[in-house]
One Martini backbone bead per residue (centre of mass of N, CA, C, O) as a GRO file, in nm:
protein
  122
    1GLN     BB    1   0.095   0.035   0.029
    2VAL     BB    2   0.027   0.377  -0.059
    3HIS     BB    3   0.131   0.696   0.076
    4LEU     BB    4   0.047   1.041   0.103
    5VAL     BB    5   0.232   1.325   0.249
    6GLU     BB    6   0.150   1.643   0.332
    7SER     BB    7   0.328   1.970   0.354
    8GLY     BB    8   0.329   2.345   0.419
    9GLY     BB    9   0.087   2.476   0.472
   10GLY     BB   10  -0.092   2.805   0.489
   11LEU     BB   11  -0.036   3.127   0.602
   12VAL     BB   12   0.018   3.419   0.379
   13GLN     BB   13   0.151   3.681   0.253
   14PRO     BB   14   0.186   3.877   0.024
   15GLY     BB   15   0.506   3.781  -0.116
   16GLY     BB   16   0.547   3.523  -0.002
   17SER     BB   17   0.649   3.190   0.133
   18LEU     BB   18   0.639   2.841   0.033
   19ARG     BB   19   0.680   2.487   0.128
   20LEU     BB   20   0.608   2.193  -0.029
   21SER     BB   21   0.539   1.847   0.069
   22CYS     BB   22   0.571   1.499  -0.071
   23ALA     BB   23   0.540   1.171   0.071
   24ALA     BB   24   0.612   0.836  -0.006
   25SER     BB   25   0.492   0.525   0.098
   26GLY     BB   26   0.660   0.225   0.064
   27ASN     BB   27   0.747  -0.040  -0.180
   28ILE     BB   28   0.915   0.146  -0.388
   29VAL     BB   29   1.053   0.151  -0.718
   30SER     BB   30   0.874   0.367  -0.896
   31ILE     BB   31   0.831   0.710  -1.041
   32ASP     BB   32   0.736   0.910  -1.279
   33GLU     BB   33   0.528   1.128  -1.181
   34MET     BB   34   0.528   1.456  -1.027
   35GLY     BB   35   0.280   1.664  -0.855
   36TRP     BB   36   0.065   1.966  -0.871
   37TYR     BB   37  -0.241   2.062  -0.754
   38ARG     BB   38  -0.534   2.289  -0.771
   39GLN     BB   39  -0.820   2.418  -0.566
   40ALA     BB   40  -1.049   2.652  -0.582
   41PRO     BB   41  -1.313   2.817  -0.507
   42GLY     BB   42  -1.522   2.735  -0.775
   43LYS     BB   43  -1.300   2.555  -0.910
   44GLN     BB   44  -1.098   2.383  -1.095
   45ARG     BB   45  -0.872   2.161  -1.124
   46GLU     BB   46  -0.515   2.228  -1.148
   47LEU     BB   47  -0.217   2.236  -1.294
   48VAL     BB   48   0.094   2.348  -1.174
   49ALA     BB   49   0.313   2.101  -1.149
   50SER     BB   50   0.576   1.899  -1.304
   51ILE     BB   51   0.786   1.588  -1.269
   52TRP     BB   52   1.010   1.386  -1.404
   53ARG     BB   53   1.239   1.147  -1.358
   54GLY     BB   54   1.445   1.304  -1.561
   55GLY     BB   55   1.352   1.632  -1.489
   56SER     BB   56   1.121   1.730  -1.631
   57LYS     BB   57   0.922   2.033  -1.670
   58LYS     BB   58   0.602   2.183  -1.568
   59TYR     BB   59   0.394   2.492  -1.603
   60VAL     BB   60   0.187   2.712  -1.522
   61ASP     BB   61   0.178   3.030  -1.625
   62SER     BB   62   0.095   3.169  -1.340
   63VAL     BB   63   0.391   3.043  -1.201
   64MET     BB   64   0.603   3.141  -1.368
   65GLY     BB   65   0.894   3.229  -1.178
   66ARG     BB   66   0.776   3.136  -0.874
   67PHE     BB   67   0.779   2.832  -0.914
   68THR     BB   68   0.932   2.519  -0.776
   69ILE     BB   69   1.012   2.197  -0.889
   70SER     BB   70   1.097   1.897  -0.701
   71ARG     BB   71   1.305   1.590  -0.646
   72ASP     BB   72   1.344   1.284  -0.440
   73ASN     BB   73   1.404   0.964  -0.524
   74ALA     BB   74   1.506   0.835  -0.261
   75LYS     BB   75   1.236   0.968  -0.097
   76ASN     BB   76   0.973   1.008  -0.253
   77THR     BB   77   0.986   1.333  -0.317
   78VAL     BB   78   0.800   1.641  -0.336
   79PHE     BB   79   0.842   1.985  -0.435
   80LEU     BB   80   0.713   2.329  -0.357
   81GLN     BB   81   0.826   2.641  -0.444
   82MET     BB   82   0.673   2.949  -0.317
   83ASN     BB   83   0.682   3.262  -0.461
   84SER     BB   84   0.524   3.543  -0.477
   85LEU     BB   85   0.254   3.544  -0.348
   86LYS     BB   86  -0.094   3.532  -0.423
   87PRO     BB   87  -0.426   3.536  -0.374
   88GLU     BB   88  -0.473   3.339  -0.633
   89ASP     BB   89  -0.317   3.094  -0.483
   90THR     BB   90  -0.557   3.019  -0.337
   91ALA     BB   91  -0.564   2.672  -0.209
   92VAL     BB   92  -0.583   2.344  -0.271
   93TYR     BB   93  -0.307   2.113  -0.251
   94TYR     BB   94  -0.219   1.851  -0.472
   95CYS     BB   95  -0.074   1.541  -0.477
   96ILE     BB   96   0.098   1.357  -0.742
   97MET     BB   97   0.152   1.008  -0.845
   98THR     BB   98   0.272   0.829  -1.120
   99SER     BB   99   0.334   0.510  -1.184
  100VAL     BB  100   0.346   0.335  -0.923
  101VAL     BB  101   0.595   0.097  -0.825
  102VAL     BB  102   0.590  -0.202  -0.659
  103GLU     BB  103   0.681  -0.464  -0.505
  104GLY     BB  104   0.561  -0.730  -0.716
  105SER     BB  105   0.483  -0.535  -0.944
  106GLY     BB  106   0.378  -0.485  -1.303
  107TYR     BB  107   0.242  -0.201  -1.220
  108GLY     BB  108   0.101   0.117  -1.226
  109VAL     BB  109  -0.008   0.378  -0.990
  110ASP     BB  110  -0.214   0.621  -0.892
  111TYR     BB  111  -0.167   0.905  -0.660
  112TRP     BB  112  -0.323   1.091  -0.386
  113GLY     BB  113  -0.351   1.341  -0.191
  114LYS     BB  114  -0.547   1.527   0.044
  115GLY     BB  115  -0.430   1.803   0.103
  116THR     BB  116  -0.327   2.157   0.116
  117LEU     BB  117  -0.359   2.468   0.261
  118VAL     BB  118  -0.345   2.780   0.080
  119THR     BB  119  -0.314   3.122   0.221
  120VAL     BB  120  -0.343   3.448   0.066
  121SER     BB  121  -0.319   3.704   0.314
  122SER     BB  122  -0.358   4.025   0.501
   0.00000   0.00000   0.00000
């Protein structure tokens, strides 16, 4: 069984920074893609950033130059460094890990975290 545990959300003033972490536990052999989605009140969930096992990254335009995604493959952990935060970044942020292969399994499964709330407000 694989579990994702997110941390790092909270309340921050506009212009401030937060760092989100998401660690996967279990007998994991490999993870293809790690990423972060967010969902603001009344809006659809959107992809914020993702990073592939080889290191390639993509970002939604609205966070380009402000957010940085990274991963630690040895620790099955993904990070999202968020700088210059704006009120419109307020949302629940969800971690996702795709094609997670565990020991003894011949296929990968996608997993979601439960979400962590980020509130940007003065």
